[in-house]
N, C-alpha and C positions, 0 to 999 in steps of 0.2 A: 706209885710211879718211876719216882727216880730209884730207888733203890730195884725195881725192875728194867727198867733201863740198865743200867750197872753193869746187875746180876746177868745181861741176856747178852746185852750188845759188846762189853770186853772180850768176850772170849769168841765172839763172832768175827770182832777184829782181830786179834791174832790169829781165826783159821785164816780170813782174808791175808792178810801177811804174807805168809806161808806163798801164795800164790801170784804175789805182785810183780811190777814190771821197776825198771831200775831203780830209783832212789829212792821212792816215795812208797809210803806207811800204808797203805790204804789204795786196792785195787785200783789203779790208774784208768785200765780199759772201760771201767763200769762208771767210772764218774764223769770222764768226757763224754761218755754216751748221754748219760742223763743230765750232764749241762747240757748239750746241746736239745735232747727231749724237754727238759724245763724251759730255756728261754723263746721255743717253737710254741710250747703251750701259753707263754706270758703272750707272748709278741699276738696269735692265734685269739687269744680268750680275752684279752684287755683291747685290742688291736678296736673294735668298732667303739668304744667305751672313750680311746685315744682321740680318733677320728673325729669324733663329733664335739671332742672338746677343741679341738686344733679347728674345726670347720667353724666357728664362731670366733674365733680368734687369730689365727693365720691361716690367710688364701693365698694363692697363688696369683702374683702379680707376673704377668706376661711383658716383658720389658727388656726386650736383647738390645744390643748394637746392631743388628739385621731385621729390620723392619717388614722384609719378606718371610726371613723366621719366626718374626710373630704374629703375620698372618695365617702362618699353619699351622701356630701353637695357639690359635685363640682358642680354641675348645675347649682348652687346657686351662683357662683362666678361670680362680675361684676355687679352685681345686684346693684340697688343707694341704698344708706342709709343713715341715717341718715334724717330718716321720720319726727323724732322726734322735726323738724324745723318748719314745717308747722301743725304738731297736737297742737302745745303749741304755734302756733302764730295764732291759731283758736281759742284757748279756751282762750287765753289773750284778744282778741277784742272781742269776746262773753261778754266776763265779763265786759269789759270797755262800752261798749254797754247797758247793762243790770241790772248790778249790783250797788247796792250804794255803794261808793267807800270812804264813808266815815266810812265804816262798817268794824272791827278790823280783823275780821274772813276772807271777803274780799280780805284785805293787806295782812294781811299770807299767802293767796292762791294765791296770786301772784306773793310774792315772793318767795313761794316753786318752783311755773311752771318756774321762769324766773330760780331760780339761782340753781335748781337740772338740769334743761336743760343745761345751762351754765356748770356747772360740765359732764354733760354726752356728751354734745359736743367734750369738750377737748378729753374729753380717744377717743373719735369715730376718733377724728383728728390725733390725735398721732399712734392709730393704723394704719391709712389708709395713712398716711403718715411717718412714719417709719417700720422701722421694728420690732418695738415691739409690742405687744398684746394690747395695751392700756398704762394707767396709771399701773404705779405698786398698787395692792391691799392694800398695806399702805398705797399711797399717796391719792387712790380714798375714802379710809374709812374714813381716816383723814379729809380730806373735807367733808366730807357726814356727819362727826360727828359735825364740825363746822356751819355745814350749819343749822342741825337739831335743836343744840343747841338757835343757835339763834331763830329760829321759835318756840320751847317749852319755852324758856323765852318769849318770846311775847305772848306767848298764855298765858301763866303763870298769867300773869300781867291782861287778859280779862276776865281769869276763877277766881282769887282768891276771889273774891267779889259774887258771882251765889253759892245757893245751889247745893250743889254738884258738884261744879265745880271741886275741888280739890279731886274727893272722884274715887277710882277706884269700878266700881259697876257690879253687876253679872246679867245677862239677865235674870235668870230662879230664882233667888233666890232674899228677900230683901237683905242680905249683904252687903255691902259696906267695904272699907279700904281707912280712908283717906292720902292722901297724903302727903299733905302740901308743899314744896318746893319740895319733891323727885317727883314731878311733872315734874319739867323740866328734869332731867335727863329719867325719865318712859318715857316721849314724844317723846325725842330724841332716844330714844332705840326701840319704834315703828316703829316712823319714817324712819329710817335708816332698818329697817330689813324689813317695807313693800317693802320697794324703791329696794332693791335686792333681794328679793320673784320675784318681777315682772321682775327683771331684769336676772334674771335665768330661768325663765319661757318661755322668749322672744327667743326660738331656733326654732319654726317651723312656716312658713307661716300663719298668723291668730291667733297662738295661745294666744301668749298674749295678744293682740288687744279685741276676744271676749271675753277671760274671765273679763277682763276689764270693758268691756261694761256690763256683768251681775253683777260685784258687785258693778260698779261705779250707775248702776240704784237702787240699793238697796239702798246705801249712798243718792242718791239724794231723796228717801223717806224717811230713818232717820233724813239729816239734817234739811228737810223741815218739819215733825213733829216734834222732837225737838223745832223749833223758833215757833210754835203754843200751847199756855196753854193748849188749851181745848182737843186738839188731846193729846197733849204728858198727860194730867193728865186721860187724858180715858186709855190709852195705860201704865201708870202708868214708863212714862221714863222721865228722869231726863227734863224739864223746861228751855231752854238755851237762855234765848232773845237774837236774832241778827242772831242765828246762820241761821237761813231761808235762809238771804241773801248767808251764803253759799250752799245752791241747787242751785242757779246760777252758779256759777264756776265749782259745778260738775255734772250740768247738762249740762254745755258747755265741759267740758270733753268729757259726755257718746255721745254727738253728734260729736266731733270732731272722737273721736274713731269710728263711726259709716263711718264715712266720709274717714277716714283713711283704714277702714278694705275693702272698697269697691276695695282697689289700694294693700290692704295687703295680700287680701286672694290668695288661690294656684290658680296658682302658682302666687307667689309675686311680684307685677310690683316695689315695694319699700321696705324698712325694714325704721321699727323706730328708730334702735340702742339704744344706752346706752340715747341718746340725749332724749329719749320717755320713756324708759320706767323704769329710776330713777326719773323722776319729777311725771309721773304717779303712780308711788307706793307711791310718798309723798305725794302727793291730797289724796290718798284714806286714807292713817294715819290720814292725819288732820283732814278728815269727823269724823271720828271714833274719834280722840281725842275731837273732840268739841263737839260732842252728849254726851261722856263717856261711848263710845258702844267698849272700843279696845276687849273687848271677843269677843264680834258679830264678829269682826273684823277677829279672828281666823277661824270662821263659816263662812261668808259670802265669806273671802277671801282662804278659804281653797286650795283651785289648788295650791295658791301660797305657803300656807306654807308647803302643800304635797312635791313638786319641792324641795324646801329648804331642809329641813328633809332629801330628799332623798341626797344631797348633803353632807349634813352633818354627817347621818348614813354610806354612800358610804367611805367617809375619814376615819371616826373615824374606821369603818370595818377594812380598808386594812390596815393601820398601826399598827393596835391589830393585824391581824394573817395575813397578808400578802393575803387577801381573796377580792373579790370584791362581795357585795351584792347583787348586780345589773348588766347586763352588761356595761350597760353604765351611768353615775348621769349627768344631773337632769332624774328624772324619764319621760320623753318625750324621751328622746334619747334611753334608755332600750327599750322603745316598735320600735323605729328605727331600733336598733339592731337585734330585732326579727322578720324584715322586712315586720313589719304593716306598710303600706300604711300612709303616712302623712295625709290624708286628715282623713280618718278613726280614725287617732289617735288625732288630732285637733277635730273632732267633736266632740269626744265621753267626750276629757276634756270640751268643749262649755256645752254639754249637764249636766257634773259633778257640771261644776260652775253655770250653772243655778238651779239647785237644790239645792245648798248649800244656794245660795243667797234667795231663795223659805224658805230653815229651816232657815236661820236667819231670816228672817222677822215673824216666824211663830212664834218664842219663846219669840216675845217681848209681846204674849197673854197668854203663857205657865205660866207668874208669875201671 
């Protein structure tokens, strides 16, 4: 068997190399697509087994700070949670199969997937096994920043010798700001912010999942394009050698999210919990940082940005005036309080996310 594989696969690899893109040795397009399909199938096929396992161990406890919201979501009580475990298992498995594991961006991506999932799982476990609502905000925030600084420092040493690798770029002008060592705290901020943005959005069946699929698809394209010198030149975006491999990790994420959505759509059979939302946001942030498109992340991930701003503005307004800006934050809860059906809210947020992802990609040619 081994001699047959060596005899037939080596010539095949040499033939594929003639049609490769960027600096990847084996056809990147096919591997990114296969990674997405692999993670999708893993999530769909093993999802029922994982849900049954979670059902007996980790079931949602409805216990937010709003009693009204608790009543509105009372029917969700007992739903299996921590579904992020099989999302990230699918992502890591597909990445290990299809990605070049010697690539630094892939290594950082896998570190983020595992580390942030572990943090989220700890937070979920504390919430489900004690009377607390998870880790304290300070505890979670400190660990998020520590993990983000590790990833950001790792990224700095990979980017520092690349043209534009340490610059903050505008997607619609030629202006750039050199960050130098400042990339480390900046990258950590982007990772923590996006991670929390997705976490805040995860409040309705399929909401964060669907929005992550649209944002993730855009960043699959961006990481692929940034790793291809000709296409990066054509679109006037920074060419980042090796970044194309990250499209396999992000492609795996998109595939896993679509597989998870199979069970997470209304009425949800499982929730992702912080175990899923924290690493999803962190991976999207990594894709933006690697491609030097953090500004574009604000557009493509606009739903996450709006949800986060709604919380910040609500808290600020209440502290300053004693009045609430909206009925309940994050923004999706405002519509729940207004009696809009959950399916309608989620579908409209998906539409907004899709439009923002398209708008973000369109800006590549505005310049």
